[in-house]
N, C-alpha and C positions, 0 to 999 in steps of 0.2 A: 705421199705421206704414209707412214706405217700405221696400220690399224692399232688402236690403243686398247689394251685389255681393261676389264672392269675390276674394281677393287672396292669391297665393302667390309664393314666390321659386323660382328654379331648383332650389335644394337641397331644396325641399319637394315636388318633383314626384311621385315614386313614391307617397309616402304620401297626399298630398292627392288624387291621382288615385283611390286606393282609396276615399277618402271620397266622391268624386263618384259613383263606380260604385255604392257602397252606397246613396246617396240615390236614384239613378235606378232602382235595382232595386225600391225601394219603390213607385215609380210612383204611381198613384192611392191605393194603400194608405197612402202617406205622410201624406195629409191627416188620416186617422183615426189612423194608427199613430204619428205623430210624438209624440203625447202619451205614448206608452210610452217614448220616449227623450228627446226634447228638442223639444217644440213650442215652439221657442225664440224669445224676443225677440232673443237674441243668442247666437252660439256661435262659439268660436275654437278652432283646433287648430294644431299645428305638428309638423314632422318634424325629428329630429336625426340626423345621420350618426353612425357609430361614434365616436368621440372620447371598504204600508200595513201594517201589521203582516202579515207574510206567514206567520206561524205557522199560520194557517188560510188557505192560499192560495186565491185566487179569480182566475180568468182573465176574469171579466166586464169588468174595467177595460181589458183589452187586446184589440186586434184578433186575429182568428184567422189565423195564417199557415200553417196546415195542418201544423205541426210539433209536436214534443213540448212538454210543459208547461215553463215557465221554471224555471231553476235557482234555488233559494233560497239566499241568501248571508247568513251570520250577521253581526250587528253587532259591531264591535270598538270598545271605548272606548279612547281614547288613554291610554297608560300615563303616569303622573306629570303629567297635564294640570293638575290642581288646584295642584300645587306650582309650576308654571310660570305660573299665572294664565291658562292657556289654557282658558277655560270658556265655556259657553253663557250666554245671558241670565240664567238663574236660578242660575248657579254650578255646574251639573253638567258633567262632562267631555264633550267632543265625541266624535263617532264616525264610523266609515266602514265600508263593506263591501268586502272584498277577495276577488276570485276569482283565485287564482294561475294564471299561464299555464303552458303545457306545450309540449313539442316545439319547433318553430321559433319559437313565440311566447313562450318562457320568458324572453327578454331584451328583450321589447317591452311597453310599458305604455300604457294608455289610462285617464286619470283624468277622471271626470265630477263637476263641482261642482253640487250640487243647487240648484234655484231655490226661490223662494217670496216674492217681493216684499220690501219693507222695512217695518219699523215706524217710523212717522214721529214719534211722540212717546211719552212715558212711559205714557200711557193705553193706546195700541195695544201697546206693548211688554209691558205688564203682562198683557194678554190673550194675547199670544204666548208668554209664559213657561209657560202652561198647555197648550201644544201641542208637537208634535214639532219645530216651527220655533223653539223657544226653550228646549227642555229635552230632554236625552237620556233622561230618565225617561219621556217620552211617545213616544219613537221605537219603531217596530216592531223587534223583535229579529232579524227576517230581512227581506230585500228580494228581490223577483223581478227577475232580470236578464234584460232583453228588449232587442230592437232591437240597437243597436251594443254593448250590454253582454252580449249573449247568448253562450253557449258552444255554441250549436247551429250547426253548420257550414252547414246549409241556410239558416238565417235570417240568419246573419252570417258569410259566407264569408271576409271579409277580416281580421276581428279575433277570431274565435271562440276562438283558442288563445292570445291575449295575456293578460297580467296586466290585469285590469280592476278599477277602484276607483270606488265611488260615495261621495263625501265628503258627509256630511250637513250641512245648513245650519241653524245654530241661533243665530247672532249678530245677525240682523236688519239687517245692513248690508253684504252681499256680501263677507264675510271681510275687512273693511277697517278695523275699529275697533281702537283700542288706548288706552283711557283707564281711569282709576281708576273705582271704583264711583260710580254716581249713585243718589240715593235719592228715593223718593216715599213719603211717609207712613211713613218708617222702613224701607221695603223696598228692598233693594239690587238694582241692575241692573248687569250686566257686559257692556260693549261691547268685546269682545276678539277680534274676527274675525281680525285680523292675527296674533295669537298662536295662534289655532286653526290658521290656515293653516301657520304655521311648525312647530307641534307635529306636525300630520299629516304634513307633508313629511319632517320628521326621522325619524318612525317608518317611513315608507315607504322612505326611503333605506336604512335598516338592513335592510329586507326585500328589497332587490334593485333598487330604483329607481336607486341610484347606479351600477349596471352596465348601465343601459338603452342599447340601440343605437338604438331608435326610441321616441319618446314623444309622446303627444298629450295636451293639456289641453283639455277641452271643458266646456261648461256651458250651462244654460238660464236665461232670465229673470235673476234676481239673480245666479245662478251664471254666466251669460253675461257679465255686467258684470265679475264677478270674474276671468274669464279674461283680460280686457283689463288689469285692474289688476295681476295676478300673472304674466302671460305671460312677461315677460323674466326675472323672478325664478325662475320654474320652469325655464326653459332654463338659467339659470346654475347650477342645482343638479346637473345631470346631465353626463355626460362631455363634455369638450372644448368646453364652452360658455364664452365669454369673460365674465370678471367685470365688464366694463364695461357689461354689459346691466342691471346693477342700478341703473337710473335711473328715477325716476318723476316725472311731472308737470312736467318741466323746461320744457315748452313753454307752460305756463300763464302768461299775462301779468298784470302787476300791476293792470290795469284790469278784470280779470274778477271776477265774484262768486266767492268761494272754492268754493262748491258746484258751479260749472260745470266745474271741473277734473276731476271724477270722471265726467262724462258720456263715453260711448264715443267720440263724435266728437272729443273733446279728448284723451282718453287714447291713442287710436289714433295720434295724431300723433307720439308719442314711443316707440312700440313698434318694436323692431328685429327681433323674431321673426316669421317668415312666419305668416300667418293665413289661414284659410278660413272665411268667414262665411256663415251661412244665416239667412234671415228668412222665415217662412211668410207667404203671402198672407192667410191667415185665422188669426189668433192667437186662441186660445181665450179668453184673458182679455178681449181687445178685443170679441169677439163678445158675451160675456156682460155686460160692464160698460159698453161704449161704444156699440156698435151697437144693442143692445136691452136696456137696463137694466130691471130689474123695475118701477121707478117709472113707466116710459113704456109699460108693457104691463099695464094694470089687468085686462084680460080674459084675460090669460095665453095669448094666441094664439101668442106666441113661446117659450113655456116649453120645449117639446121641442127646437125648433131651437136655442135659446140654449145648451142643455146638450150637444147633439150635432148637428153640421151635417148628418150623414147623414139626420136626421129632418126636415129643412127641406122644405117644399113648393115647388113651382115658382116661386111669386111671392116667397117668402122667399129662395130661391136667387138670383133676379134682383136683389133688394135687396142681398144679400150680395156679388154680383159687382160691382154698382155701387159699393158701399163700397170694394171692392178697387181699382177703377179710380180712384176719387177720391183714394185714399191712395197710389197708386203713383207 
């Protein structure tokens, strides 16, 4: 995947500058540590002027920053979600994790949309319903907040005291669907991502988001795509944002395939909100499934490298770097 350049407006300067500083502070740690925050295919953020189951926490999944253990944040299920039809693939209510801000960060918000690919057909979606990506019944009741979601000032000096929210992903289509039930062998599927988005935002607005002086919307992978789709809508929800931002896909032409309109390169053309985009040189999904898929490695020589690039030998790293140059 081609690295994406950054783009901000003058009004986004102070906050997006903090994002750049945060990313640079990670330095080489970012290659391994990005998975803890957003080893993102796509990520977008903006500034507004005033106007696993962590119940048994494990730090093995995360890089050691030399700081204290991550804060565990409880899962909140959206109140009244079923009545509004804002449900996960299996009909369970959606959820999020909210760590309230404090001090100077009490009126500042950072929301992160969880990623996790798409389910492309009902067979895949049926499998997804049995996981945390399709049902809140399978979601961990607590999440470890690390990286840009951390409340550790040493690890996250720019955003440690902000309100931070991780919105769980369980609709299978980047928080974008809004259709009636579909059935397979009598089993219902609910593609209600847009309703989930609206229900979560409504609840957060009542908890203080409506009074935000600064707000970022971020996401990784499928959540990164959702930041494009919902970016202007999010800005329109908070103080002094113009309602004319509520426009989507007006740039799509009639000669396009309908599915093309949701691709970031097309969605971005109609976005008015300032964005700051990051794309890693070595995306974990691409390394595992494109560069060295299991089927092409019968002797399992790439097994360790595939799952953790810090375990690649010198020849594998050379191949990895060549892949990066080819795709840059």
